[in-house]
C-alpha positions as CSV (number, residue, x, y, z in Angstrom):
1,M,15.9,33.4,-27.0
2,S,15.1,32.5,-24.0
3,D,13.3,34.8,-21.5
4,V,15.6,33.1,-18.5
5,D,19.8,32.6,-19.0
6,V,20.1,28.9,-17.8
7,R,23.0,26.6,-18.6
8,E,21.7,23.6,-16.7
9,L,18.5,22.8,-14.5
10,V,18.7,19.8,-11.6
11,V,15.3,17.8,-11.4
12,V,14.3,16.7,-8.0
13,H,11.4,14.5,-7.4
14,A,10.1,15.5,-3.8
15,G,7.0,12.8,-3.8
16,F,4.0,11.8,-5.2
17,G,1.4,9.4,-4.6
18,E,1.3,7.9,-0.9
19,A,4.5,9.8,-0.4
20,A,2.6,13.3,-1.4
21,V,4.5,16.4,0.5
22,P,2.6,18.4,3.4
23,Y,2.2,21.8,2.8
24,E,4.9,22.9,5.6
25,D,7.0,20.4,4.5
26,G,7.1,21.3,1.2
27,W,7.6,25.1,1.9
28,E,10.9,24.4,4.4
29,L,12.3,22.4,1.4
30,Q,11.4,25.7,-1.3
31,K,13.1,28.0,1.4
32,R,16.4,25.3,2.0
33,T,16.6,25.1,-2.1
34,H,16.3,29.3,-2.6
35,A,19.0,29.7,0.0
36,L,21.3,27.3,-1.6
37,R,20.3,28.8,-5.1
38,A,20.6,32.1,-4.2
39,D,24.1,31.8,-2.4
40,D,25.2,29.9,-5.9
41,A,25.8,27.2,-4.5
42,I,23.4,24.8,-6.8
43,P,22.6,24.9,-10.3
44,D,18.6,26.3,-11.0
45,T,16.4,23.6,-9.4
46,V,12.9,23.1,-10.0
47,L,10.7,20.7,-7.1
48,L,8.2,18.4,-8.6
49,L,5.7,16.8,-6.5
50,E,2.1,15.8,-5.3
51,H,1.0,18.0,-2.1
52,R,-1.0,16.6,0.6
53,P,-4.4,18.4,0.5
54,V,-4.3,21.9,1.4
55,Y,-5.4,25.4,0.6
56,T,-3.0,28.0,0.0
57,A,-4.1,31.6,0.3
58,G,-1.6,34.5,-1.2
59,K,-1.2,37.7,-0.7
60,R,-4.3,39.3,-2.6
61,T,-6.8,36.7,-0.9
62,E,-9.7,38.3,0.3
63,A,-11.9,37.0,3.3
64,L,-14.9,36.1,1.0
65,D,-12.2,33.7,-0.8
66,R,-11.8,31.8,2.0
67,P,-14.0,28.0,2.6
68,F,-16.9,28.9,5.2
69,G,-16.4,26.4,8.3
70,D,-13.7,23.4,8.0
71,P,-13.2,22.5,4.1
72,G,-11.3,19.3,4.9
73,A,-8.1,20.0,4.4
74,P,-5.6,23.0,5.7
75,V,-5.5,27.0,5.1
76,V,-2.1,28.2,4.6
77,D,-1.3,31.8,4.3
78,V,1.9,32.1,2.3
79,D,3.8,35.0,1.2
80,R,3.4,34.1,-2.7
81,G,2.1,36.4,-5.1
82,G,-2.1,35.8,-6.2
83,K,-5.0,34.6,-3.7
84,I,-6.1,31.3,-2.4
85,T,-5.9,27.9,-4.6
86,W,-5.9,24.4,-3.7
87,H,-3.3,22.0,-3.8
88,G,-3.4,17.7,-3.7
89,P,-3.0,14.4,-5.0
90,G,-3.8,14.2,-8.7
91,Q,-2.4,17.7,-9.4
92,L,1.4,18.0,-10.3
93,T,3.2,21.1,-8.2
94,G,6.1,22.5,-10.0
95,Y,8.5,24.6,-7.8
96,P,11.2,26.3,-10.4
97,I,13.8,27.7,-7.8
98,V,15.8,30.0,-10.6
99,R,17.9,33.1,-11.1
100,L,16.1,35.7,-12.9
101,P,17.8,38.1,-15.0
102,D,18.7,41.2,-13.5
103,P,16.8,43.2,-13.4
104,P,14.0,40.5,-13.1
105,D,11.0,40.4,-15.2
106,V,8.6,39.0,-13.2
107,V,5.6,39.4,-15.8
108,G,8.1,37.7,-18.3
109,Y,8.6,34.7,-15.8
110,V,4.6,34.2,-15.9
111,R,4.0,34.4,-19.1
112,L,7.3,31.7,-19.6
113,L,5.7,29.5,-17.2
114,E,2.5,29.8,-18.7
115,R,3.5,29.3,-22.1
116,M,5.2,26.0,-20.8
117,M,2.1,24.7,-19.5
118,M,0.2,25.4,-23.0
119,D,2.6,23.9,-24.8
120,V,2.3,20.8,-22.6
121,C,-1.6,20.7,-23.0
122,A,-1.2,20.8,-26.9
123,E,1.0,17.9,-26.9
124,L,-1.6,16.1,-24.8
125,G,-4.2,17.2,-27.8
126,L,-5.7,20.0,-25.2
127,E,-6.3,23.6,-26.5
128,T,-5.6,26.6,-23.9
129,A,-5.4,29.7,-23.8
130,T,-4.1,32.7,-21.5
131,V,-6.9,35.5,-20.8
132,E,-5.6,38.8,-20.4
133,G,-5.8,40.2,-16.8
134,R,-6.1,37.0,-15.5
135,S,-2.8,34.6,-14.6
136,G,-2.5,30.9,-15.0
137,L,-3.6,29.2,-18.3
138,W,-7.2,28.5,-18.9
139,V,-10.0,26.2,-21.0
140,R,-12.7,28.9,-22.8
141,G,-16.0,28.6,-22.9
142,T,-19.3,29.0,-21.0
143,P,-17.6,29.9,-18.4
144,D,-13.9,29.6,-19.0
145,R,-12.1,26.6,-17.0
146,K,-9.0,27.5,-15.1
147,I,-6.1,24.2,-15.6
148,G,-3.4,25.8,-14.4
149,S,-1.9,28.5,-12.0
150,I,0.7,30.3,-11.0
151,G,2.4,32.6,-7.9
152,I,5.4,33.6,-7.3
153,R,8.2,35.3,-5.0
154,V,11.2,36.8,-6.1
155,A,14.0,37.4,-3.6
156,R,17.7,37.9,-4.1
157,G,16.9,37.5,-8.0
158,V,15.8,33.9,-7.4
159,A,12.4,33.2,-8.0
160,M,10.5,30.4,-6.0
161,H,6.6,29.1,-5.8
162,G,5.7,28.5,-9.3
163,F,2.8,26.6,-11.1
164,M,0.5,23.8,-10.8
165,L,-1.2,21.8,-13.4
166,N,-4.8,20.0,-12.5
167,C,-4.6,16.7,-13.8
168,D,-6.7,13.8,-12.4
169,N,-7.3,15.6,-9.1
170,D,-11.0,16.0,-7.5
171,M,-12.2,19.1,-8.7
172,G,-14.6,19.2,-5.3
173,W,-12.1,20.5,-3.0
174,F,-12.4,23.8,-5.5
175,D,-16.0,24.4,-5.1
176,K,-15.2,25.4,-1.3
177,I,-13.3,28.6,-2.5
178,V,-13.5,31.4,-4.7
179,A,-10.4,29.7,-6.7
180,C,-7.9,32.7,-7.3
181,G,-10.7,34.9,-6.1
182,I,-12.4,35.1,-9.9
183,R,-16.2,34.3,-9.4
184,D,-17.2,34.1,-12.9
185,V,-15.1,31.0,-14.0
186,G,-14.4,27.6,-13.1
187,S,-12.1,25.0,-12.5
188,T,-11.0,21.7,-14.6
189,N,-8.8,19.6,-15.2
190,L,-6.7,17.2,-18.0
191,S,-8.1,14.2,-17.4
192,R,-12.0,16.4,-17.5
193,E,-11.3,17.9,-21.0
194,L,-9.7,14.8,-22.5
195,G,-12.1,12.2,-21.3
196,R,-9.7,10.0,-20.3
197,E,-7.6,9.6,-17.0
198,V,-4.4,11.8,-17.5
199,T,-1.8,10.7,-14.2
200,V,0.8,13.0,-13.0
201,A,3.1,10.2,-13.9
202,E,2.1,10.8,-17.6
203,I,2.7,14.7,-17.3
204,V,6.2,14.8,-15.1
205,P,8.4,14.1,-18.3
206,L,6.5,16.3,-20.4
207,V,6.6,19.1,-17.9
208,E,10.4,18.3,-17.2
209,R,11.4,18.9,-21.3
210,R,9.3,21.4,-21.7
211,L,10.5,23.5,-18.9
212,A,13.7,22.5,-19.9
213,A,13.0,24.4,-23.3
214,A,11.5,27.3,-22.1
215,L,13.8,28.5,-19.2
216,G,17.2,27.5,-22.3
217,A,18.8,24.7,-20.2
218,A,21.5,23.1,-22.1
219,E,21.2,19.8,-19.7
220,T,18.8,18.3,-17.3
221,F,20.0,16.5,-14.2
222,H,17.9,14.2,-11.7
223,R,18.8,14.8,-7.9
224,T,17.5,13.4,-4.9
225,T,17.5,16.1,-1.7
226,A,19.9,14.9,-0.1
227,Q,22.4,14.5,-3.0
228,L,21.8,18.8,-3.2
229,G,22.5,19.2,0.2
230,I,19.2,20.4,0.5
231,V,18.8,19.3,4.4
232,G,18.8,20.9,7.9
233,Q,17.3,22.9,10.2
234,A,14.4,25.4,9.1
235,I,15.2,28.8,7.7
236,T,13.7,32.5,7.8
237,L,13.5,34.2,4.3
């Protein structure tokens, strides 16, 4: 049985490659999508995209986790859970804007996203694991290496923010921060672990299929932001 009762899922490809999305634009897109979903004006919707290089600092980020000096990308404080991480080219970012059961089981939803990413990696032949007390997806070793991250917020019963999965991104960006506030681990990506190039384009259809199955979606539809009516002025949650 699904952890989330979803009958259909809309997938929006918000921007990849040269059309990678600046974080502020992606944040406004999330907020508009969330407002429509909270009003039941649209079905559950996942925004899939690549961001332009950016560091996002969640509510639990500590000063020592942040980059020193100029890291070469903006640092944006955000209202999701978790600590600091990086988004950028070569990394698939997904923002499922989905209604959770009442009362929301936030931990259960995080575990659902972890299992979804684990299934994607397994389909590629990579064994991953979860680590007790640490959210996200890991490749076990010495040290453990984080390959996928999760940070969410729930408002009006609807989840936002979401997950990221490292595909063929430049791992040097993570050297400038204490990723997710964890000091005794490393970061990795699919290409490094599998010994071949694994692009975001290769991963997108796998994530779409696995996420729809995890959410219990009976049907999946692809739409543009214009088709969903996700346009207008900036809003505040």
